[in-house]
C-alpha positions in Angstrom: -10.0 -22.3 22.2 -6.7 -24.2 22.0 -5.0 -27.5 22.4 -4.8 -26.9 26.1 -8.6 -27.5 26.2 -8.2 -31.0 24.8 -9.1 -34.0 27.0 -6.3 -36.3 28.0 -6.7 -39.5 26.1 -3.3 -41.0 26.9 -3.3 -44.7 26.6 -6.3 -44.9 24.3 -6.3 -46.0 20.6 -8.8 -44.5 18.2 -9.6 -46.2 14.9 -11.1 -44.1 12.2 -12.5 -46.0 9.2 -13.0 -44.4 5.8 -13.0 -45.7 2.2 -9.9 -43.8 1.0 -7.7 -40.9 1.7 -8.3 -38.8 -1.4 -8.6 -35.0 -1.2 -12.3 -34.7 -0.1 -13.6 -33.0 3.0 -14.3 -36.2 4.9 -10.8 -37.4 4.2 -9.1 -34.2 5.2 -11.2 -34.2 8.4 -9.8 -37.7 9.1 -6.3 -36.4 8.9 -7.2 -33.4 11.1 -8.6 -35.7 13.7 -5.5 -37.9 13.6 -3.5 -34.8 14.4 -5.8 -34.1 17.4 -5.9 -37.7 18.6 -2.1 -37.9 18.8 -2.0 -34.4 20.3 -4.3 -35.7 23.0 -1.9 -38.5 23.8 -3.7 -41.3 22.0 -2.8 -43.5 19.0 -4.5 -42.5 15.8 -5.2 -45.5 13.4 -7.0 -45.2 10.1 -8.3 -48.2 8.2 -8.6 -47.2 4.5 -7.5 -47.9 1.0 -5.1 -45.0 1.2 -4.6 -42.2 -1.3 -3.3 -38.7 -1.8 -3.4 -37.8 1.8 -1.3 -40.6 3.1 1.8 -38.4 3.5 -0.3 -35.8 5.4 -1.6 -38.6 7.7 1.9 -39.8 8.5 3.1 -36.3 9.1 0.6 -35.8 11.9 1.4 -39.1 13.5 -1.5 -41.2 12.1 -1.0 -44.8 11.2 -2.6 -46.2 8.0 -3.8 -49.8 8.0 -4.5 -50.8 4.4 -8.0 -52.2 3.7 -10.4 -52.3 0.8 -12.8 -50.1 2.6 -14.6 -48.6 -0.4 -16.3 -51.8 -1.6 -20.0 -52.2 -1.2 -19.8 -55.9 -2.1 -21.4 -57.7 0.8 -18.7 -60.3 0.8 -16.0 -57.7 1.1 -18.0 -55.9 3.9 -18.1 -59.2 5.7 -14.4 -59.7 5.2 -13.6 -56.2 6.4 -15.6 -56.9 9.6 -13.2 -59.7 10.3 -10.2 -57.5 9.5 -11.5 -54.7 11.8 -12.0 -57.3 14.6 -8.4 -58.4 14.1 -7.2 -54.7 14.2 -9.2 -54.2 17.4 -7.6 -57.2 19.1 -4.0 -56.7 17.7 -3.9 -52.9 18.4 -6.0 -52.7 21.6 -8.5 -50.3 19.9 -10.5 -48.3 22.5 -13.1 -46.7 20.1 -14.1 -46.9 16.5 -15.2 -43.9 14.4 -16.8 -44.6 11.0 -17.0 -42.0 8.4 -18.7 -43.8 5.5 -21.4 -46.4 5.0 -19.8 -49.5 3.5 -16.9 -49.6 6.0 -19.3 -48.3 8.5 -21.3 -51.5 8.5 -18.1 -53.5 9.1 -17.1 -51.2 11.9 -20.5 -51.3 13.4 -20.6 -55.0 13.7 -17.0 -55.2 14.9 -17.6 -52.6 17.6 -20.7 -54.4 18.8 -18.9 -57.7 19.0 -16.0 -56.2 21.0 -18.3 -54.0 23.1 -16.5 -50.9 22.0 -17.8 -47.3 21.8 -18.9 -46.6 18.2 -19.0 -43.0 16.7 -20.2 -42.1 13.3 -19.9 -38.8 11.3 -22.8 -38.2 9.0 -21.0 -36.4 6.2 -23.7 -36.2 3.5 -27.4 -36.3 2.6 -27.3 -39.9 1.3 -29.9 -40.6 -1.3 -32.3 -43.5 -0.5 -35.9 -44.0 -1.5 -36.2 -47.7 -1.2 -36.4 -49.5 2.2 -33.1 -51.4 1.4 -31.2 -48.2 0.6 -32.5 -46.5 3.7 -31.4 -49.4 5.8 -27.9 -49.2 4.1 -27.7 -45.5 4.9 -28.9 -46.0 8.5 -25.6 -47.3 9.8 -24.4 -43.6 9.8 -27.1 -43.0 12.4 -26.2 -46.0 14.6 -23.4 -44.5 16.5 -23.5 -44.3 20.3 -23.0 -40.6 19.3 -23.6 -39.3 15.8 -21.7 -36.3 14.7 -23.5 -34.1 12.2 -21.4 -31.7 10.2 -24.0 -29.0 10.1 -27.4 -28.1 11.6 -28.9 -29.0 8.3 -27.3 -32.5 8.5 -28.5 -32.9 12.1 -32.1 -32.1 11.1 -31.8 -34.6 8.2 -30.6 -37.4 10.5 -33.6 -36.8 12.8 -36.1 -36.6 10.0 -34.9 -39.6 8.1 -33.7 -42.0 10.8 -35.7 -40.7 13.8 -32.5 -40.5 15.8 -32.8 -39.4 19.4 -31.5 -35.7 19.4 -29.6 -36.5 22.6 -27.3 -38.8 20.5 -26.6 -36.2 17.8 -23.7 -33.7 18.2 -23.4 -31.0 15.6 -19.8 -30.2 14.8 -19.2 -28.1 11.7 -16.1 -28.8 9.6 -13.2 -26.6 10.4 -10.7 -24.6 8.4 -7.0 -24.8 9.0 -6.2 -21.1 9.4 -2.4 -21.8 9.2 -2.8 -23.1 5.7 -5.8 -20.9 4.6 -4.3 -17.5 5.5 -3.7 -15.0 2.7 -0.6 -13.8 4.4 0.9 -17.3 4.1 0.5 -17.6 0.4 3.4 -16.2 -1.6 3.0 -14.3 -4.9 5.2 -17.0 -6.5 2.7 -19.7 -5.6 -0.2 -17.7 -7.1 1.7 -16.9 -10.2 2.9 -20.5 -10.7 -0.7 -21.7 -10.4 -2.0 -19.1 -12.8 0.7 -20.2 -15.3 -0.4 -23.8 -14.9 -4.0 -22.6 -15.7 -2.7 -20.8 -18.7 -3.8 -17.4 -17.4 -1.5 -14.9 -19.2 0.3 -12.1 -17.3 -1.7 -9.0 -17.6 -5.0 -10.8 -18.2 -7.5 -8.4 -16.6 -10.5 -10.7 -16.6 -12.0 -11.7 -13.2 -11.1 -15.2 -12.3 -14.0 -17.3 -11.1 -12.9 -20.6 -9.6 -15.2 -23.6 -9.1 -13.3 -26.2 -7.0 -14.4 -29.8 -6.6 -14.2 -33.2 -8.2 -15.8 -33.3 -11.7 -19.2 -34.9 -11.1 -22.5 -33.6 -12.2 -23.9 -32.8 -8.8 -21.1 -30.3 -8.1 -22.6 -28.0 -10.7 -19.9 -27.5 -13.4 -22.4 -28.0 -16.2 -24.8 -25.5 -14.6 -22.0 -23.0 -14.3 -21.1 -23.3 -18.0 -24.7 -22.7 -18.9 -24.9 -19.7 -16.6 -22.0 -18.2 -18.3 -23.5 -19.0 -21.7 -26.5 -16.8 -20.6 -24.4 -13.7 -20.1 -24.1 -11.1 -22.9 -20.9 -10.8 -24.9 -19.6 -7.8 -22.9 -20.1 -9.6 -19.6 -18.4 -12.8 -20.9 -15.3 -10.8 -21.8 -14.9 -9.9 -18.1 -14.7 -13.4 -16.7 -12.5 -16.5 -16.9 -14.1 -19.6 -15.1 -11.7 -22.2 -13.9 -13.1 -25.7 -13.2 -10.5 -27.2 -10.8 -11.0 -30.8 -9.9 -10.2 -34.4 -10.6 -12.5 -36.3 -13.0 -11.9 -39.5 -11.0 -12.4 -41.5 -14.2 -15.6 -39.7 -15.3 -14.4 -39.1 -18.8 -17.9 -39.0 -20.2 -18.8 -36.1 -17.9 -15.6 -34.3 -19.0 -16.7 -34.7 -22.6 -20.1 -33.4 -21.7 -18.5 -30.3 -20.2 -16.3 -29.8 -23.2 -19.3 -30.1 -25.5 -21.1 -27.5 -23.5 -18.2 -25.1 -23.7 -18.1 -25.4 -27.4 -21.9 -25.1 -27.8 -21.9 -21.9 -25.8 -18.9 -20.5 -27.5 -17.0 -20.3 -24.3 -13.6 -21.5 -25.5 -11.0 -19.4 -23.7 -13.6 -18.4 -21.2 -14.0 -21.7 -19.3 -11.0 -23.9 -18.6 -10.9 -27.4 -17.2 -7.6 -27.6 -15.3 -7.7 -30.9 -13.4 -6.7 -31.5 -9.8 -5.2 -28.6 -7.9 -3.2 -29.6 -4.9 -2.4 -26.0 -3.7 -5.9 -24.9 -2.8 -4.8 -21.9 -0.7 -3.1 -20.5 -3.8 -6.1 -21.4 -6.0 -8.4 -19.3 -3.8 -5.9 -16.5 -3.8 -5.7 -16.7 -7.6 -9.5 -16.2 -7.7 -11.6 -13.1 -7.6 -14.7 -15.0 -6.8 -15.2 -18.7 -5.8 -18.3 -20.6 -7.0 -19.9 -23.7 -5.4 -23.3 -24.2 -7.2 -23.9 -27.8 -6.1 -27.1 -29.4 -7.5 -27.7 -31.6 -4.5 -27.4 -30.1 -1.0 -23.9 -30.0 0.5 -24.1 -31.4 4.0 -21.6 -28.7 5.0 -19.6 -27.3 2.0 -16.0 -26.9 2.8 -15.3 -24.8 -0.3 -17.3 -21.8 0.9 -15.6 -21.7 4.3 -12.0 -22.1 2.9 -12.7 -19.5 0.2 -14.0 -17.1 2.9 -11.0 -17.8 5.0 -8.9 -16.4 2.1 -11.1 -13.3 2.0 -12.8 -14.2 -1.2 -16.6 -13.6 -2.0 -18.5 -16.7 -2.8 -21.5 -17.8 -4.8 -23.2 -21.0 -3.6 -26.4 -22.9 -4.0 -29.1 -21.9 -1.5 -29.6 -25.2 0.2 -28.0 -27.6 2.6 -25.2 -26.6 4.9 -24.1 -23.7 2.7 -26.9 -21.7 4.1 -25.0 -21.8 7.4 -21.6 -20.7 6.0 -22.6 -17.9 3.6 -24.5 -14.8 4.7 -26.5 -13.5 1.8 -25.4 -10.2 0.5 -22.6 -9.9 3.2 -20.1 -12.7 2.6 -21.3 -13.8 -0.8 -24.6 -14.7 -2.5 -26.8 -17.7 -2.8 -28.5 -18.9 -6.0 -31.6 -21.0 -6.3 -30.3 -24.6 -6.6 -30.2 -25.9 -10.2 -31.4 -22.6 -11.7 -29.4 -21.2 -14.6 -31.1 -17.8 -14.5 -30.5 -17.5 -10.7 -26.8 -18.5 -11.0 -26.4 -16.1 -14.0 -27.8 -13.3 -11.9 -25.4 -14.0 -9.0 -22.4 -14.1 -11.4 -23.6 -10.8 -13.0 -23.9 -9.2 -9.5 -20.3 -10.1 -8.6 -19.0 -9.0 -12.0 -20.6 -5.6 -11.6 -19.6 -5.0 -8.0 -16.8 -2.5 -7.6 -13.5 -4.0 -6.5 -13.8 -2.3 -3.1 -17.2 -3.9 -2.5 -16.0 -7.4 -3.5 -13.0 -7.0 -1.2 -15.3 -5.9 1.6 -17.5 -9.0 1.1 -14.5 -11.2 1.2 -13.3 -9.6 4.5 -16.7 -10.0 6.0 -16.6 -13.7 5.0 -13.1 -14.1 6.5 -14.3 -12.6 9.9 -17.4 -14.8 10.0 -15.5 -18.0 9.2 -12.7 -17.3 11.7 -15.2 -16.9 14.4 -17.3 -20.0 13.6 -15.5 -22.6 11.6 -12.0 -23.3 12.8 -10.1 -26.6 12.7 -9.3 -26.3 16.4 -13.0 -26.0 17.2 -13.7 -29.2 15.2 -10.9 -31.1 16.8 -11.7 -30.0 20.3 -15.4 -30.9 19.9 -14.7 -34.3 18.4 -12.2 -35.2 21.1 -14.8 -34.3 23.6 -17.2 -36.7 21.9 -14.6 -39.4 22.3 -14.0 -38.5 25.9 -17.8 -38.7 26.7 -17.7 -42.4 25.7 -14.2 -43.3 27.0 -14.0 -41.4 30.2 -17.6 -41.9 31.5 
């Protein structure tokens, strides 16, 4: 599959709406689709508060329109509806693609008023027990076509929102194999990152990396407790790196630091903050860990790590069941279970180097076959074409 398979969207303008452009999976997919939209001959607009990925968006030809798209305040949502209506009129927008709930409502109303095709991507298993919260979440199932980022997400949308399966298109997130290719990461990049993480030259411990923003549901506290359950000899074999931005959650960082002290893991667990060079981070790892407490709708970490030929440990729920083959490309732990995660860590510690490397190569082959960026881009452009070229 290649760009030559892309539909010709010359003359159309696609508006994506997302709260911000931080370094998360939905945000990076927004940039990837801006690249594809421009590659298909259309204009790629993004209404967002902006963020770290602004330069990447500009590099692929996307155009940022600043908007306070993250606010859940009803008055701001109403104001954003008017702003999107103005964007639609001023920029001759052909289709709106919403990627989050708050700006999704603004986009939904604006699209209806302008009689424009409306696409949503259901990126996560949004919590919602009350009728009001379920209604708030439901906007992500109101697209003319609803993109689910995994089979698990598609089933969730049907179960919770009773969406007609004919309106759901399952498109897994994709990996950029130009960026996430071991051959394209220099030794210098890896060594620079290890120095930033205070890993001394000659340190023979296995490096376990847990990437992701520092928030409780990503499982950092669980990982610390799992290491705390190892015996002394096993602890001496491992160095766990928690790589992610706290996004202002200082109380959670303090909680993690307290757990490290309580389990006597100083020097064994390091909180290193945001890491921008993720390909080098995966290459610096011997094992990558993603023990999310809540189901990941997809779980980009596992596919990126596998693309870099690294074995992975993930929680056994959500979309990660589709990206990790138990015992072949990694291992899956019972969600939220310290003993289960400890057992998985112990298994990977005790595997021979050759076995870990074979597991990583198997993961690389599986991801390259099933989860490419070009597959995501092509499938999403075809969703646009179904609505624009009918």
